[in-house]
LUMNUMAR-524081 format. One record per residue (C-alpha): z negated, y, x. Coordinates in steps of 0.1 Angstrom, whole numbers, padded with zeros to 4 digits, always signed. Layout:
// residues N
ZYX
...
This chain:
// residues 392
+0435-0215-0560
+0399-0217-0552
+0371-0207-0573
+0340-0192-0562
+0307-0207-0563
+0280-0190-0587
+0249-0207-0591
+0235-0209-0622
+0202-0184-0618
+0186-0179-0584
+0149-0172-0595
+0128-0149-0575
+0106-0176-0563
+0114-0216-0563
+0085-0240-0558
+0096-0265-0574
+0117-0267-0550
+0095-0268-0518
+0075-0292-0539
+0105-0323-0539
+0102-0318-0503
+0068-0325-0495
+0055-0348-0529
+0053-0380-0508
+0027-0364-0487
+0011-0341-0515
+0001-0369-0541
-0014-0395-0518
-0039-0369-0505
-0045-0359-0540
-0052-0395-0554
-0079-0396-0523
-0095-0367-0538
-0094-0381-0570
-0107-0414-0559
-0136-0398-0541
-0143-0379-0572
-0156-0352-0544
-0142-0320-0556
-0161-0288-0545
-0165-0282-0508
-0168-0313-0487
-0148-0327-0458
-0113-0317-0467
-0126-0280-0467
-0142-0281-0436
-0112-0298-0421
-0090-0271-0433
-0110-0244-0419
-0110-0257-0386
-0075-0260-0388
-0069-0225-0400
-0093-0211-0377
-0071-0230-0348
-0037-0222-0365
-0047-0184-0360
-0067-0183-0327
-0099-0175-0346
-0136-0187-0339
-0148-0193-0375
-0130-0200-0409
-0145-0197-0446
-0132-0207-0473
-0134-0193-0510
-0125-0190-0542
-0094-0170-0538
-0078-0141-0517
-0097-0114-0537
-0132-0130-0530
-0118-0132-0494
-0118-0096-0490
-0152-0091-0511
-0171-0115-0492
-0170-0096-0458
-0173-0066-0477
-0208-0081-0490
-0216-0094-0457
-0221-0060-0440
-0239-0050-0475
-0216-0024-0485
-0224-0002-0515
-0233+0027-0531
-0223+0056-0516
-0204+0040-0489
-0164+0047-0483
-0136+0022-0474
-0101+0035-0463
-0074+0016-0474
-0039+0022-0487
-0029+0027-0522
+0002+0006-0524
-0013-0033-0524
-0020-0054-0550
-0055-0046-0567
-0076-0065-0553
-0072-0046-0523
-0093-0017-0539
-0110-0034-0564
-0127-0053-0538
-0141-0024-0522
-0153-0008-0558
-0165-0043-0570
-0195-0034-0543
-0201-0001-0554
-0183+0016-0526
-0157+0042-0531
-0123+0032-0525
-0106+0062-0499
-0066+0060-0498
-0041+0071-0472
-0008+0067-0473
+0021+0047-0460
+0048+0047-0439
+0082+0047-0454
+0098+0021-0437
+0072-0006-0433
+0049+0002-0466
+0019-0006-0444
-0008+0022-0442
+0000+0051-0418
-0026+0051-0390
-0018+0088-0380
-0038+0101-0416
-0065+0075-0413
-0085+0101-0391
-0088+0128-0414
-0099+0105-0443
-0129+0095-0422
-0162+0108-0433
-0200+0101-0422
-0200+0076-0456
-0172+0057-0439
-0178+0021-0433
-0145+0002-0427
-0109+0001-0430
-0085-0021-0448
-0054-0021-0434
-0029-0044-0457
+0000-0066-0436
+0018-0059-0466
+0054-0083-0476
+0042-0103-0442
+0043-0077-0413
+0013-0063-0398
-0001-0031-0400
+0000-0012-0367
-0029-0022-0358
-0038-0008-0321
-0041+0028-0334
-0062+0015-0359
-0088-0005-0341
-0089+0024-0314
-0101+0045-0346
-0126+0019-0358
-0142+0012-0326
-0149+0052-0319
-0161+0058-0350
-0183+0023-0352
-0161+0008-0385
-0154-0030-0395
-0120-0038-0395
-0111-0060-0423
-0076-0072-0425
-0062-0078-0457
-0037-0108-0448
-0029-0123-0477
+0009-0123-0475
+0005-0127-0436
-0007-0160-0426
+0015-0167-0393
+0023-0133-0386
+0016-0119-0351
+0010-0089-0338
+0015-0077-0294
+0011-0115-0297
-0021-0121-0319
-0013-0140-0351
-0033-0122-0382
-0065-0135-0386
-0073-0126-0353
-0066-0085-0350
-0099-0070-0366
-0134-0080-0374
-0127-0102-0405
-0095-0108-0424
-0087-0122-0455
-0062-0149-0468
-0051-0160-0499
-0038-0192-0513
-0021-0182-0544
+0009-0200-0550
+0037-0175-0540
+0021-0172-0508
+0040-0185-0479
+0011-0207-0476
+0002-0216-0513
-0021-0241-0532
-0019-0254-0565
-0041-0226-0579
-0066-0199-0563
-0080-0199-0535
-0085-0183-0501
-0103-0180-0464
-0121-0157-0444
-0114-0160-0408
-0136-0143-0380
-0151-0144-0344
-0183-0131-0355
-0206-0158-0353
-0235-0140-0375
-0210-0124-0402
-0193-0160-0404
-0229-0180-0413
-0237-0147-0435
-0201-0151-0456
-0208-0190-0458
-0240-0181-0472
-0229-0155-0497
-0204-0180-0515
-0226-0205-0522
-0251-0181-0541
-0264-0169-0509
-0283-0203-0505
-0291-0221-0472
-0305-0247-0469
-0297-0261-0504
-0320-0243-0531
-0333-0220-0508
-0318-0186-0519
-0318-0154-0492
-0300-0132-0514
-0280-0131-0544
-0242-0141-0538
-0214-0155-0555
-0198-0188-0565
-0166-0189-0546
-0161-0222-0531
-0129-0238-0521
-0119-0270-0539
-0111-0298-0524
-0084-0306-0542
-0066-0273-0532
-0076-0277-0494
-0063-0312-0497
-0030-0297-0503
-0030-0268-0476
-0036-0291-0453
-0001-0307-0460
+0014-0278-0465
+0001-0261-0432
+0017-0288-0407
+0050-0273-0422
+0043-0237-0421
+0061-0227-0389
+0092-0243-0399
+0091-0226-0433
+0082-0193-0415
+0114-0199-0394
+0137-0207-0427
+0123-0176-0444
+0134-0156-0413
+0164-0174-0412
+0168-0160-0451
+0159-0128-0440
+0186-0127-0412
+0215-0139-0435
+0206-0111-0462
+0210-0085-0436
+0246-0099-0428
+0255-0102-0459
+0245-0062-0468
+0262-0054-0437
+0293-0075-0448
+0295-0056-0478
+0287-0023-0464
+0259-0015-0483
+0236-0004-0450
+0242+0032-0462
+0231+0024-0497
+0201-0003-0497
+0171+0002-0476
+0163-0035-0461
+0131-0045-0442
+0124-0033-0407
+0104-0055-0382
+0089-0033-0358
+0094-0042-0319
+0064-0065-0308
+0059-0076-0344
+0066-0110-0360
+0074-0111-0400
+0069-0138-0418
+0090-0121-0448
+0066-0131-0477
+0086-0109-0497
+0120-0097-0486
+0116-0060-0502
+0149-0035-0505
+0148+0000-0515
+0176+0017-0541
+0173+0050-0554
+0146+0053-0581
+0172+0064-0609
+0191+0032-0610
+0162+0003-0599
+0156-0007-0634
+0192-0008-0646
+0196-0026-0611
+0172-0053-0623
+0188-0056-0657
+0223-0065-0640
+0206-0088-0621
+0185-0105-0647
+0220-0108-0666
+0231-0128-0640
+0199-0148-0641
+0186-0138-0609
+0148-0133-0605
+0138-0101-0587
+0101-0083-0588
+0086-0051-0582
+0059-0051-0562
+0043-0026-0570
+0046-0003-0600
+0018+0016-0601
+0001+0029-0568
-0038+0023-0568
-0046+0060-0568
-0030+0062-0605
-0046+0031-0618
-0064+0043-0652
-0091+0023-0639
-0098+0047-0605
-0093+0081-0623
-0128+0091-0615
-0117+0087-0577
-0096+0123-0587
-0065+0112-0574
-0035+0128-0589
+0003+0123-0589
+0018+0138-0555
-0012+0132-0532
+0007+0099-0517
+0043+0104-0517
+0053+0080-0496
+0034+0051-0518
+0048+0067-0551
+0085+0070-0537
+0083+0032-0527
+0065+0022-0561
+0100+0038-0579
+0124+0028-0556
+0115-0010-0542
+0129-0044-0556
+0116-0076-0542
+0148-0098-0541
+0146-0139-0539
+0133-0156-0508
+0118-0187-0497
+0127-0214-0473
+0150-0234-0494
+0172-0206-0507
+0206-0218-0501
+0232-0193-0482
+0254-0197-0518
+0230-0182-0535
+0223-0158-0515
+0258-0145-0513
+0254-0145-0552
+0226-0125-0548
+0242-0096-0526
+0275-0100-0544
+0261-0091-0579
+0240-0061-0561
+0276-0049-0544
+0294-0051-0574
+0266-0034-0594
+0261-0005-0564
+0298+0001-0556
+0309+0003-0594
+0280+0030-0597
+0293+0045-0566
+0259+0057-0549
+0255+0069-0519
+0225+0069-0496
+0193+0090-0506
+0172+0071-0477
+0185+0093-0444
+0160+0123-0452
+0130+0104-0464
+0122+0084-0435
+0122+0117-0412
């Protein structure tokens, strides 16, 4: 009698598996940087900037120290400050709201769509005031926000659009890649990203040459040329080691994206084969969008999510929650005056979503184990779907 294959465990993310496939390409370029002893900025950074700009279809790309700084630098470059407001989503990583706050400006939150988890364009107009300077749409989990109505609103009100594309390099909207859909765009090279480095790193893209030049100056203490400081900026330079690694990885990015999309399709087939379509809300891909699946986030009734995660943990299956507390309920933003119930879609998503393992090297056998384990839990508990009415 055949015995069903059960992996020893399935991590939420397996960077070691990726590294094994590119070790022979990575180690020589790292050695070259070590031999050169040129660790800060330099030719590797300039080459990566040119390659990222070409990849996205943008005119300019400016490397910086982190994805957080990639959000902060464009806001500083438009002189955002006290008395200004920026509209964004409360359902995102902290850096989105934190970067606004760091300038002295006020984050103004707008609720999300229940199916994409991105900011709801229909709710933006009502949040605009005379103090509004910018909109930051977040391309969450690898799918772009609905940018056409967002850009129309921004143009009508004279607002900057700063894409938070930290999770969405390679994603596209109506044929245009993330990185070209706003005034400027922010990317993160944190190791868990689809294009991840060996530490922190970030990049800003823009088609505006004046904005690009100022961002490049602000990241080096407002200096241009050396020791001539036009303003007080930041120390936010991209390391040459990170740039060298990222240049190698960029050559593989489209193949990795295709593999992620295959993994997502297999998940859908597996959930359907177990009859879980009415019990689990799966990610959608909007028509005209190209999803790169930085995460594969599913939704289950909030009353059982923690039990499900424990069930998966017991089987050595990694899961994550992105994000358990929306920004409007974070203690550090209490002075903004928001309360529970202000953004019900964000609050529901925070209670009910769970991210399953997804990476290019994830095998079909491992996916079968993940979905089979969920199937066992959900059918044992016999929970009906709770999602039909919520999306209405």
